[in-house]
N, CA, C and O atoms as a MOPAC input file, in Angstrom:
PM7 MOZYME 1SCF
protein

 N      0.76900 1    -1.29300 1     0.06600 1
 C      0.04400 1     0.00500 1    -0.04400 1
 C      0.97400 1     1.35400 1     0.05600 1
 O      0.51400 1     2.41900 1    -0.35600 1
 N      2.07100 1     1.29400 1     0.52000 1
 C      3.02000 1     2.28100 1     0.64800 1
 C      3.41200 1     2.67700 1    -0.84700 1
 O      3.61100 1     3.86700 1    -1.08900 1
 N      3.52400 1     1.77400 1    -1.80600 1
 C      3.88700 1     2.09300 1    -3.22000 1
 C      2.78900 1     2.91300 1    -3.84200 1
 O      2.94600 1     3.94300 1    -4.49800 1
 N      1.65700 1     2.31500 1    -3.54700 1
 C      0.41500 1     3.09700 1    -4.15100 1
 C      0.30600 1     4.54800 1    -3.48600 1
 O     -0.15200 1     5.48500 1    -4.13900 1
 N      0.68600 1     4.68400 1    -2.33800 1
 C      0.71700 1     6.03900 1    -1.66500 1
 C      1.76400 1     6.82900 1    -2.35900 1
 O      1.52500 1     7.97500 1    -2.74200 1
 N      2.82100 1     6.30600 1    -2.52100 1
 C      4.06000 1     7.10000 1    -3.26700 1
 C      3.67200 1     7.44500 1    -4.53100 1
 O      3.93500 1     8.59400 1    -4.88500 1
 N      3.10200 1     6.71400 1    -5.30100 1
 C      2.58100 1     7.16100 1    -6.67800 1
 C      1.47400 1     8.19500 1    -6.57000 1
 O      1.53600 1     9.24800 1    -7.20500 1
 N      0.52200 1     7.91400 1    -5.81400 1
 C     -0.47600 1     9.01900 1    -5.55600 1
 C      0.17100 1    10.41100 1    -5.15100 1
 O     -0.19900 1    11.43400 1    -5.72900 1
 N      1.01300 1    10.44300 1    -4.28500 1
 C      1.71000 1    11.64400 1    -3.78100 1
 C      2.53000 1    12.36700 1    -4.89500 1
 O      2.71000 1    13.58400 1    -4.83800 1
 N      2.99000 1    11.65200 1    -5.83900 1
 C      3.67600 1    12.26600 1    -6.86900 1
 C      2.64600 1    12.74900 1    -7.76000 1
 O      2.80300 1    13.90700 1    -8.14700 1
 N      1.65700 1    12.14500 1    -8.16100 1
 C      0.71400 1    12.58200 1    -8.95700 1
 C     -0.12400 1    13.74900 1    -8.54500 1
 O     -0.47000 1    14.69000 1    -9.26000 1
 N     -0.40700 1    13.53900 1    -7.25000 1
 C     -1.15900 1    14.88100 1    -6.62700 1
 C     -0.19300 1    16.10100 1    -6.65300 1
 O     -0.60900 1    17.24600 1    -6.82800 1
 N      1.01600 1    15.81900 1    -6.48300 1
 C      1.81600 1    16.98300 1    -6.61100 1
 C      1.95000 1    17.68900 1    -7.95800 1
 O      1.95900 1    18.91500 1    -8.06300 1
 N      2.05100 1    16.84800 1    -8.97100 1
 C      2.06800 1    17.32200 1   -10.35700 1
 C      0.59800 1    17.95300 1   -10.73300 1
 O      0.47500 1    18.92800 1   -11.47500 1
 N     -0.37400 1    17.34100 1   -10.18800 1
 C     -1.74900 1    17.88700 1   -10.37800 1
 C     -1.86900 1    19.36500 1    -9.67500 1
 O     -2.44800 1    20.30100 1   -10.22700 1
 N     -1.36300 1    19.43900 1    -8.62500 1
 C     -1.41000 1    20.62500 1    -7.87300 1
 C     -0.58900 1    21.72500 1    -8.69600 1
 O     -0.98500 1    22.87900 1    -8.86000 1
 N      0.60100 1    21.21000 1    -9.18700 1
 C      1.34000 1    22.36300 1    -9.94800 1
 C      0.43900 1    22.75600 1   -11.33500 1
 O      0.25200 1    23.88600 1   -11.78600 1
 N      0.02500 1    21.67700 1   -11.77900 1
 C     -0.63700 1    22.02100 1   -13.00600 1
 C     -1.83600 1    22.92700 1   -12.75800 1
 O     -2.13000 1    23.74800 1   -13.62700 1
 N     -2.53900 1    22.84100 1   -11.65400 1
 C     -3.69300 1    23.68700 1   -11.36800 1
 C     -3.13800 1    25.08700 1   -10.93200 1
 O     -3.86600 1    26.06500 1   -11.10400 1
 N     -2.01200 1    25.23000 1   -10.43000 1
 C     -1.46700 1    26.42500 1   -10.01600 1
 C     -1.12100 1    27.14900 1   -11.14000 1
 O     -1.45900 1    28.32400 1   -11.27800 1
 N     -0.33000 1    26.40300 1   -12.13000 1
 C      0.16300 1    26.92500 1   -13.46800 1
 C     -0.93700 1    27.39400 1   -14.24000 1
 O     -0.75200 1    28.46000 1   -14.82700 1
 N     -2.09900 1    26.80500 1   -14.37400 1
 C     -3.23800 1    27.17200 1   -14.93800 1
 C     -3.73700 1    28.46800 1   -14.42300 1
 O     -3.94300 1    29.35500 1   -15.25200 1
 N     -3.93500 1    28.67500 1   -13.31100 1
 C     -4.41700 1    29.96700 1   -12.71300 1
 C     -3.54000 1    30.99600 1   -12.79300 1
 O     -3.99700 1    32.13500 1   -12.89600 1
 N     -2.08300 1    30.77600 1   -12.75800 1
 C     -1.15400 1    31.86800 1   -12.75700 1
 C     -0.75300 1    32.38400 1   -14.07700 1
 O     -0.64700 1    33.59200 1   -14.28800 1
 N     -0.49300 1    31.33300 1   -15.11700 1
 C      0.20800 1    31.62700 1   -16.23200 1
 C     -0.86500 1    31.76700 1   -17.37700 1
 O     -0.79500 1    32.71900 1   -18.15400 1
 N     -1.78800 1    30.88400 1   -17.47400 1
 C     -2.66900 1    30.68900 1   -18.71200 1
 C     -4.04000 1    31.53300 1   -18.44700 1
 O     -4.67900 1    31.83100 1   -19.45600 1
 N     -4.51100 1    31.91500 1   -17.27500 1
 C     -5.74500 1    32.80200 1   -17.01100 1
 C     -5.47100 1    34.18500 1   -17.50800 1
 O     -6.26900 1    34.71600 1   -18.27900 1
 N     -4.29500 1    34.84900 1   -17.07700 1
 C     -4.35700 1    36.41700 1   -17.65900 1
 C     -4.16000 1    36.41300 1   -19.19100 1
 O     -4.40800 1    37.43000 1   -19.83900 1
 N     -3.71400 1    35.27300 1   -19.78000 1
 C     -3.33000 1    35.38600 1   -21.32400 1
 C     -4.37900 1    34.88300 1   -22.30700 1
 O     -4.56300 1    35.35500 1   -23.42900 1
 N     -5.12300 1    33.75000 1   -21.69400 1
 C     -6.01800 1    33.01400 1   -22.53600 1
 C     -7.22000 1    32.69600 1   -21.79000 1
 O     -7.18400 1    31.54100 1   -21.36600 1
 N     -8.28700 1    33.34200 1   -21.48400 1
 C     -9.21700 1    32.83000 1   -20.54200 1
 C    -10.10100 1    31.59200 1   -21.06800 1
 O    -10.68900 1    30.79300 1   -20.34000 1
 N    -10.07800 1    31.58800 1   -22.55600 1
 C    -10.90200 1    30.45100 1   -23.11500 1
 C    -10.12900 1    29.02800 1   -22.77000 1
 O    -10.71400 1    28.00900 1   -22.40300 1
 N     -8.86300 1    29.14300 1   -22.93800 1
 C     -8.12700 1    27.88900 1   -22.69900 1
 C     -8.10100 1    27.76600 1   -21.18500 1
 O     -7.97400 1    26.61800 1   -20.76000 1
 N     -8.20000 1    28.76900 1   -20.28100 1
 C     -8.14600 1    28.48800 1   -18.75900 1
 C     -9.46300 1    27.87100 1   -18.62700 1
 O     -9.50600 1    26.86700 1   -17.91500 1
 N    -10.50900 1    28.25800 1   -19.15200 1
 C    -11.75000 1    27.59700 1   -18.77900 1
 C    -12.01300 1    26.20800 1   -19.16300 1
 O    -12.76100 1    25.42600 1   -18.57600 1
 N    -11.33700 1    25.99500 1   -20.17800 1
 C    -11.61100 1    24.54600 1   -20.91400 1
 C    -10.58300 1    23.54800 1   -20.12800 1
 O    -10.82000 1    22.34200 1   -20.05700 1
 N     -9.36300 1    24.17100 1   -19.51400 1
 C     -8.55200 1    23.21300 1   -18.52600 1
 C     -8.89900 1    23.25500 1   -17.17900 1
 O     -8.34600 1    22.44600 1   -16.43500 1
 N     -9.72600 1    24.06100 1   -16.70900 1
 C    -10.00300 1    24.18900 1   -15.19600 1
 C    -10.74300 1    22.91400 1   -14.89200 1
 O    -10.25600 1    22.23300 1   -13.99000 1
 N    -11.78300 1    22.48600 1   -15.45500 1
 C    -12.55300 1    21.30700 1   -14.98700 1
 C    -11.81800 1    20.06400 1   -14.93300 1
 O    -11.85900 1    19.40200 1   -13.89500 1
 N    -11.00800 1    19.58600 1   -16.14000 1
 C    -10.36900 1    18.44600 1   -16.06800 1
 C     -9.27700 1    18.27800 1   -15.05700 1
 O     -9.02000 1    17.25500 1   -14.42200 1
 N     -8.57600 1    19.62600 1   -14.99600 1
 C     -7.29500 1    19.46400 1   -14.07900 1
 C     -7.77500 1    19.57200 1   -12.69600 1
 O     -7.21100 1    18.92700 1   -11.81200 1
 N     -8.86500 1    20.40800 1   -12.41500 1
 C     -9.43000 1    20.46100 1   -11.21500 1
 C    -10.06200 1    19.19900 1   -10.43000 1
 O     -9.93500 1    18.93700 1    -9.23400 1
 N    -10.81700 1    18.44600 1   -11.47400 1
 C    -11.36000 1    17.19800 1   -11.08100 1
 C    -10.14100 1    16.30000 1   -10.63800 1
 O    -10.07900 1    15.82300 1    -9.50600 1
 N     -9.11200 1    16.08700 1   -11.66500 1
 C     -8.08800 1    15.08500 1   -11.36800 1
 C     -7.41500 1    15.44700 1   -10.12200 1
 O     -7.09500 1    14.52700 1    -9.36900 1
 N     -7.12100 1    16.80900 1    -9.75200 1
 C     -6.51500 1    17.16200 1    -8.58900 1
 C     -7.35600 1    16.79400 1    -7.33100 1
 O     -6.78400 1    16.32700 1    -6.34600 1
 N     -8.74500 1    17.00000 1    -7.34300 1
 C     -9.49700 1    16.71500 1    -6.36800 1
 C     -9.54600 1    15.23400 1    -5.95400 1
 O     -9.42300 1    14.87200 1    -4.78400 1
 N     -9.72700 1    14.43700 1    -6.95200 1
 C     -9.73900 1    12.83300 1    -6.83600 1
 C     -8.34800 1    12.48500 1    -6.08800 1
 O     -8.29400 1    11.86700 1    -5.02500 1
 N     -7.27900 1    12.95100 1    -6.77100 1
 C     -5.94700 1    12.61400 1    -6.21200 1
 C     -5.72800 1    13.09500 1    -4.73900 1
 O     -5.19000 1    12.37700 1    -3.89600 1
 N     -6.17500 1    14.34200 1    -4.49200 1
 C     -5.99500 1    14.85900 1    -3.10500 1
 C     -6.82900 1    13.99800 1    -2.13400 1
 O     -6.30900 1    13.71700 1    -1.05400 1
 N     -8.03500 1    13.56200 1    -2.40200 1
 C     -8.91100 1    12.80000 1    -1.68000 1
 C     -8.25600 1    11.38700 1    -1.40000 1
 O     -8.35300 1    10.91100 1    -0.26900 1
 N     -7.61000 1    10.72300 1    -2.37700 1
 C     -6.94100 1     9.63900 1    -2.46300 1
 C     -5.73800 1     9.66600 1    -1.57100 1
 O     -5.44200 1     8.74800 1    -0.80600 1
 N     -5.01200 1    10.86300 1    -1.72800 1
 C     -3.86900 1    10.88000 1    -0.79400 1
 C     -3.99900 1    10.99500 1     0.71200 1
 O     -3.25000 1    10.52300 1     1.56600 1
 N     -5.20300 1    11.78500 1     0.88300 1
 C     -5.58000 1    11.90800 1     2.35000 1
 C     -6.08500 1    10.45100 1     2.85200 1
 O     -5.59600 1    10.02400 1     3.89700 1
 N     -6.97800 1     9.71900 1     2.20400 1
 C     -7.34400 1     8.52000 1     2.59200 1
 C     -6.24400 1     7.45200 1     2.71600 1
 O     -6.21400 1     6.67300 1     3.66800 1
 N     -5.32500 1     7.44500 1     1.70100 1
 C     -4.13300 1     6.71500 1     1.82100 1
 C     -3.14800 1     7.12000 1     2.93100 1
 O     -2.51900 1     6.27000 1     3.56200 1
 N     -3.03300 1     8.41000 1     3.14600 1
 C     -2.17700 1     8.71300 1     4.42000 1
 C     -2.85500 1     8.16100 1     5.73800 1
 O     -2.18500 1     7.67500 1     6.64900 1
 N     -4.06800 1     8.25700 1     5.77000 1
 C     -4.86100 1     7.78100 1     7.12000 1
 C     -4.58000 1     6.21300 1     7.07000 1
 O     -4.02400 1     5.72600 1     8.05500 1
 N     -4.88300 1     5.46900 1     6.11400 1
 C     -4.61300 1     4.08900 1     6.17000 1
 C     -3.08500 1     3.76800 1     6.60900 1
 O     -2.79200 1     2.90200 1     7.43300 1
 N     -2.22300 1     4.53900 1     5.98000 1
 C     -0.88200 1     4.16700 1     6.19500 1
 C     -0.36900 1     4.51500 1     7.54300 1
 O      0.47900 1     3.83200 1     8.11600 1
 N     -0.87100 1     5.53500 1     8.01200 1
 C     -0.65000 1     5.95900 1     9.50600 1
 C     -0.69300 1     4.72500 1    10.30800 1
 O      0.29800 1     4.42400 1    10.97300 1
 N     -1.83200 1     3.92000 1    10.31000 1
 C     -1.94700 1     2.71500 1    11.14000 1
 C     -1.05200 1     1.56100 1    10.77100 1
 O     -0.47800 1     0.87500 1    11.61600 1
 N     -0.95000 1     1.36400 1     9.36500 1
 C     -0.13500 1     0.49400 1     9.04900 1
 C      1.22100 1     0.46100 1     9.24500 1
 O      1.83100 1    -0.56600 1     9.54400 1
 N      1.81900 1     1.75600 1     9.05900 1
 C      3.19400 1     1.92200 1     9.23200 1
 C      3.56800 1     2.54000 1    10.46300 1
 O      4.74900 1     2.84800 1    10.62400 1
 N      2.68100 1     2.77200 1    11.39400 1
 C      2.74100 1     3.25300 1    12.83800 1
 C      3.41200 1     4.63900 1    12.85800 1
 O      4.29200 1     4.91500 1    13.67300 1
 N      2.95300 1     5.51300 1    11.91400 1
 C      3.60200 1     6.79600 1    12.05900 1
 C      3.29600 1     7.44200 1    13.41500 1
 O      2.33700 1     7.10300 1    14.10700 1
 N      4.15800 1     8.37700 1    13.74100 1
 C      3.81200 1     9.20400 1    14.85800 1
 C      2.65400 1    10.43200 1    14.55700 1
 O      2.45200 1    10.80800 1    13.40300 1
 N      2.05400 1    10.90400 1    15.50500 1
 C      1.29400 1    12.04000 1    15.17800 1
 C      1.87400 1    13.08500 1    14.62500 1
 O      1.22000 1    13.76600 1    13.83600 1
 N      3.16200 1    13.40500 1    14.92000 1
 C      3.76800 1    14.63800 1    14.22900 1
 C      4.32200 1    14.19800 1    12.79100 1
 O      4.53100 1    15.12600 1    12.01000 1
 N      4.56200 1    13.01200 1    12.38500 1
 C      4.79500 1    12.70300 1    11.19100 1
 C      3.66100 1    12.53900 1    10.32300 1
 O      3.77100 1    12.85300 1     9.13800 1
 N      2.51400 1    12.05400 1    10.81000 1
 C      1.31800 1    12.14500 1    10.10000 1
 C      0.80600 1    13.52500 1     9.81700 1
 O      0.21400 1    13.69200 1     8.75100 1
 N      0.97200 1    14.63300 1    10.71600 1
 C      0.49800 1    15.87000 1    10.55300 1
 C      1.52400 1    16.47900 1     9.47400 1
 O      1.05000 1    17.31400 1     8.70300 1
 N      2.74500 1    16.17800 1     9.35700 1
 C      3.54600 1    16.76400 1     8.50100 1
 C      3.15200 1    15.98100 1     6.96400 1
 O      3.17200 1    16.63300 1     5.92000 1
 N      2.87100 1    14.81000 1     6.98700 1
 C      2.45200 1    14.14200 1     5.77500 1
 C      1.27100 1    14.95500 1     5.17100 1
 O      1.28700 1    15.40400 1     4.02500 1
 N      0.19900 1    15.10800 1     6.09200 1
 C     -0.98700 1    15.76300 1     5.60400 1
 C     -0.93600 1    17.21400 1     5.22000 1
 O     -1.69600 1    17.73300 1     4.40200 1
 N      0.05200 1    17.84600 1     5.89800 1
 C      0.24800 1    19.31600 1     5.61400 1
 C      1.02000 1    19.40100 1     4.35800 1
 O      0.86800 1    20.42500 1     3.69100 1
 N      1.87700 1    18.42800 1     3.90300 1
 C      2.57400 1    18.43800 1     2.73000 1
 C      1.77400 1    18.31600 1     1.61900 1
 O      2.39100 1    18.38100 1     0.55600 1
 N      0.32600 1    18.12300 1     1.52900 1
 C     -0.37400 1    18.08000 1     0.41000 1
 C     -1.05100 1    19.56900 1     0.15600 1
 O     -1.73700 1    19.87600 1    -0.81800 1
 N     -0.72300 1    20.33800 1     1.16400 1
 C     -1.44400 1    21.74600 1     1.01300 1
 C     -0.30000 1    22.79300 1     0.58600 1
 O     -0.58600 1    23.96800 1     0.35400 1
 N      0.86800 1    22.35100 1     0.50700 1
 C      1.93500 1    23.30300 1     0.13000 1
 C      2.54000 1    22.81900 1    -1.40500 1
 O      2.82500 1    21.63100 1    -1.55800 1
 N      2.69100 1    23.62500 1    -2.33800 1
 C      3.28400 1    23.23700 1    -3.49600 1
 C      4.76100 1    22.70300 1    -3.43800 1
 O      5.58400 1    23.20400 1    -2.67100 1
 N      5.02400 1    21.78700 1    -4.18300 1
 C      6.26800 1    20.90900 1    -3.81600 1
 C      6.25800 1    20.09500 1    -2.59700 1
 O      7.27400 1    19.42300 1    -2.42000 1
 N      5.22300 1    19.99900 1    -1.61800 1
 C      5.18700 1    19.52200 1    -0.53300 1
 C      5.12300 1    18.10800 1    -0.63100 1
 O      5.69200 1    17.42100 1     0.21700 1
 N      4.45200 1    17.56100 1    -1.63000 1
 C      4.34400 1    15.94900 1    -1.73900 1
 C      5.58900 1    15.39200 1    -2.14700 1
 O      5.93400 1    14.25600 1    -1.82100 1
 N      6.29900 1    16.18500 1    -2.87700 1
 C      7.39000 1    15.72800 1    -3.44700 1
 C      8.65200 1    15.58700 1    -2.31600 1
 O      9.56200 1    14.76100 1    -2.38300 1
 N      8.47700 1    16.54400 1    -1.33100 1
 C      9.25400 1    16.38400 1    -0.01800 1
 C      8.89600 1    15.15800 1     0.72700 1
 O      9.69500 1    14.31300 1     1.13100 1
 N      7.62300 1    15.15100 1     0.86300 1
 C      7.04800 1    13.92400 1     1.67000 1
 C      7.65000 1    12.55500 1     1.04600 1
 O      8.18700 1    11.65900 1     1.69900 1
 N      7.46100 1    12.58000 1    -0.25300 1
 C      7.78700 1    11.31900 1    -1.00400 1
 C      9.33900 1    10.97900 1    -0.88400 1
 O      9.74000 1     9.81500 1    -0.85000 1
 N     10.10900 1    11.99600 1    -0.82600 1
 C     11.64100 1    11.73900 1    -0.63600 1
 C     11.98400 1    11.44300 1     0.83400 1
 O     12.87400 1    10.65100 1     1.14300 1
 N     11.23400 1    12.11600 1     1.72500 1
 C     11.66300 1    11.75300 1     3.17200 1
 C     11.00400 1    10.76000 1     3.83600 1
 O     11.60700 1    10.03800 1     4.62900 1
 N      9.63900 1    10.61500 1     3.57100 1
 C      9.04100 1     9.52800 1     4.40900 1
 C      8.61400 1     8.26900 1     3.62200 1
 O      8.31900 1     7.24900 1     4.24500 1
 N      8.57500 1     8.30200 1     2.36800 1
 C      8.22000 1     7.22400 1     1.57300 1
 C      9.44000 1     6.62500 1     0.79000 1
 O      9.27600 1     5.79400 1    -0.10400 1
 N     10.60900 1     7.06800 1     1.15100 1
 C     11.77500 1     6.58000 1     0.32200 1
 C     11.94100 1     5.15300 1     0.32500 1
 O     12.61500 1     4.72300 1    -0.61100 1
 N     11.49100 1     4.30200 1     1.15400 1
 C     11.75100 1     2.86300 1     1.20700 1
 C     10.57100 1     2.12300 1     0.48200 1
 O     10.50900 1     0.89700 1     0.56900 1
 N      9.81800 1     2.68800 1    -0.09100 1
 C      8.59100 1     2.04400 1    -0.62300 1
 C      9.12000 1     1.45500 1    -1.96100 1
 O      8.36200 1     0.82900 1    -2.70200 1

């Protein structure tokens, strides 16, 4: 299950960066492209985010993470590039 969590963490990080890039770089220049990309990118990010949180909860009990480690892993999903840090530091052995 840790390998699946590692994959979801990486994909969630990329989807978050794609969503931010869409808002920061495409929206000011081309609003039609922004609107056409918003739903698929947003939906993918939402599904991956929910999967990340659920897998983090399941792995907390399976891997016996401390409350501090679990909080850092959850907070990593709210920060750009945070899931990449989590993947490197906490999921390295997967």
